[in-house]
N, C-alpha and C positions, 0 to 999 in steps of 0.2 A: 767876428761877432757872436752873441746870441739873438737867434732868429727872433726879431720880436713879436712875429705872430706864433710862436708857438709862446714864448711869456705871457699872451694876450691869454691864449687857451689857459694857460695854469694858472693864469690868477682867475680868469673867470669860475672857473671848477673851485679853486681856493675862498672867493668870496661869495658862493654859494652855500659851500658848507661849512662857513662860519656863521650866517643867515639861518641855515637850518638847524646847525648845532646851538642856537639860543632861542627856538622854538618860535621864528620871526616870519609870517607870512612876507612875500614879496610887497604884498601889498600894503601890508603896514611899515614897511620898511620906507616906501615910500611915503608915503605919507608924514611920516616923523622927519624926515626930511626935505620935504614940501618937493620932491621929484615924482616923476610922473611912473607909472607902472611899466611902463615902455620902457623910458630907460634904463631902470633897473632890469629889465629883462634883455637888455640889449647887451648893459655890462657883464652879464655873469650866461651869457653867449658869444660872449668872444666878437659881437659884430662891431669893428669900424675898430679906432685906435682909442683907448679910453685916457678921460682929461686927471691927472692925476690928482687935482684938487676935487673931483667927484670921488675918488677913492677915499682919498682925506675922510673926509664926511660922511663917506658909510662906513671906514673903520671906526670912526671917534661914534656914530650911535650905535655902535654894537658893540660898544665897552672893549673895546681888545685889549689884551697887555701891550705896555711897554716894549719887548724885545716882538711881541710878535706883529705888533704895528710897525714898528722900522724894517722887517724883513719886507711886510706888503709893500710897506710905501718904494720898498727897492727894489722890489718885482713889478709893481705900476708901472716907475719911472723904464725899467728896461722894454715896458712894452709899446712905450712910447717911442723909441728911438727910431730913426731912420737911415734905412739902408744906402747903398750906390741906386738899387734899382729902383731906387722913392727918386731923383735925380731925373729918370724916365720918365716918368707918372704911367697913364696908360698908352704912351706909344710904343713899346716892348710889349702892347698886350697883355691885358689887367690877369691870364692866364698864364703868362713867363713871370710876371711879379711875384704870383705865390710861390711861384718854383723858386726861383731867388732867395726868397725872401726864408723857406722852410732849408733848403739847401744851405745857407750862409753857417746857419752853425751845429751841421750834422756830423756828427762822427763817423756812423753809417749809412749808407743808401745801399736800397735792393729795390731790384725791378722786373717784370716782364714784358714785355710787348710781341701782343700777336700778330703786328700791323705796321711796325714803320721802326724807323733808326730813331732810339734816344738823343733828343737836340743835344744835349752836351758832346756826345759821338759825332755830329754831321759837320761834314766841309763848310766852307762859306758857300759853295757850289749846292751841296745839296739843299743848304738852307732857301737860298734862292728859288729853287728848283721848288720846293714846297710850300713858300710863299707864294709861287706863281699858281700851285694849284690852289690854293687857300682863295687867292683873286676870282678864280675861276667859279669860284665854289657860290662867291659872294660874302665870305668871311673876311671885312676889313677893319677890324676894330685895332689897327695897329696901323705904325707909319713901319715900311717896308725898312729901310737903313736903320731905324733903332731896333726895330728885330733883330734883326742881322747882329747888329756891334754887341744888342742886350747878349743875344743866345752866345755870343763869342767868347764874352765879358764871364758867362756862368762856367763856360769851359774854363778859363783862367783860372776860377775859384777852385773850382772841383780839384783840378792838378797841380795849385798850389802847394809849397811845403807846408807839411801839415794837416791838408786837406783830407775830405772823408775819406773814406772804405769805400770803393762804388764796386757795386757787381750786378751783372746787368744779366737778364736771358732773355735769347731772342730767336722768335719763335722762324725756322728755317723757311718758315710761307714768303718770310718779308722777302729771303735772297732771291725765290723763285717769282714773283707775283710781284714783277718791279715796274714802278708808278712815274718813275725819273727818265730822262733820257739817259741809255748805257753806259755813254763813257762818264758821266756822271755816277752813276753809282758803283762802276768800278772802282774809280777812285774813291768812293767813300767805304769800300770794302778795304780794301787795301789800307786806305787811313785810318778807319778800328785796329787791326791790325799794329800799323805801327804804333798807335799810342796805347795800345794795352800793354805790346812790349816795352814800351818805355818806360810803364807808369806802372811798379809793381803795385798799388793799390786797387790798381783795377786790375779786373775778369770781366771778361764777358763767355757765356756760354750758348750752346746751339742747341737749341731743342728738335732735333729731328722731325721732320715731315714725317718717318715710318716707325717711330719710337712707340710704344705701346704703354700711355699712360693709362694707368687704373687706381680707384680709389677716391676719385676726384673727377667731377666736371672742368674741363679747360676752361680756365676766365677767358672771356671774349674781349675783352677791353685791356689795353694799359694800365699797371698799376705798381705803387712805390711805399717799399716801408721804410722810415726812417726814425736812428735812433740817438740820443743824445747825451753829452758828455757828462750833463747832471741828469743825477736820476729823477731829478724831481720834476724835470721836464717828459710830459708821456710819450710817449714813442705814437707815431703816424702813420696813419695809411694814406695816402694821395689817390685816387680811381678818376683814371682818363677818361671821361666818356667823351662822346661826339661832340656834347652842347656845352659840358662843364667840369670842372673838375670838382670831384667830393670829398669832402675830410673826413676819415674817421680819427677820434680818437678814444672810444670807449675799447675798455680792453681785451673784451671780447670777440667784437669786428677786426680790431690790429693784429690778434691774435690766427682768427679764420683766416686771413690772411699771410700772415706768416707759416701756417702748416702750408698752404698751396703753393708757396714761395717754395718752402724745402722740398714739398713734392716734387716739382717742375727742376728744381736744382739736382734733384737726384735723377734724376731719367735723362738730365739733357747731356750732352757729350763734356767731357772733360776742358778745362779751360785750354789746355794744349792743343786735343784735339779739335778746337772749335777752331784754336788760331787757322791749323791746318785747312781745315775746312773750309773758312773763309778764303785762303789763298785759291783754293782748287775751285770755289765759285767764280772769282775776281781771272784765274787762267781760261773757263769754262766761257763768261761772255765775253772774254776778248778772242777766242778761238774762233765763237758763233756768228760773231756783229765783223769780226777783219778788223775789229780796230786795235788799236796801238798805245800805250800809255805815254 
């Protein structure tokens, strides 16, 4: 399905454009339809799921032509749809709900992480270990069982036939600075290799710790780039900070992160060499710890 979150942002931008084209302020529009200025602002900034009736009232007040009116109502309807993630509510974690929504309609997903394995490539054991770390930190705005179930479902959606192309750059520091038990991490590394090998739309590149990356400062937090089949749906960047996920849709912001990604991809190992390095790391961990698979 098309991402309702993406469609809400597209709807918001178009509503603002239609109002400004008619040289009408948000206050004037609010008075004309007897809404608060805050409500208009929320609709024009994609805060929350819109009500189609509200959109119709705005379109009528702006005098939108019939053909454009119909397409806008269709867009508003798409923006109100619910996906599988809505059945979980906040039990899956509000931040994970955002990713599930955006991923649902993506054509391509590209990401970089200097600190962790991406959620859609994690094993159940890795997910459980990360949940334990979150609990220890006091971050419990989710139900662990639902969090795990939803993350595995996200993986199914990414790997489904016709799913998005998924490219990810992983800083090799993640493989050297292990934050979970070694046996879990060894299985996790093997899982990445197997998953990427079996899924032709997935690629993982390792950014070696000793590689020279000049021209741009290295990003300090993970980020993801999304594109969508409909050219009218804006490309997005989501930046994963410690406390929140920041969504960028302004073209100059998305382009800035795209350049960073391309620069890192050019410095990283090839997908083939990356898989070989991942296997080497798993072998080294087994040798160092004396564990077996």
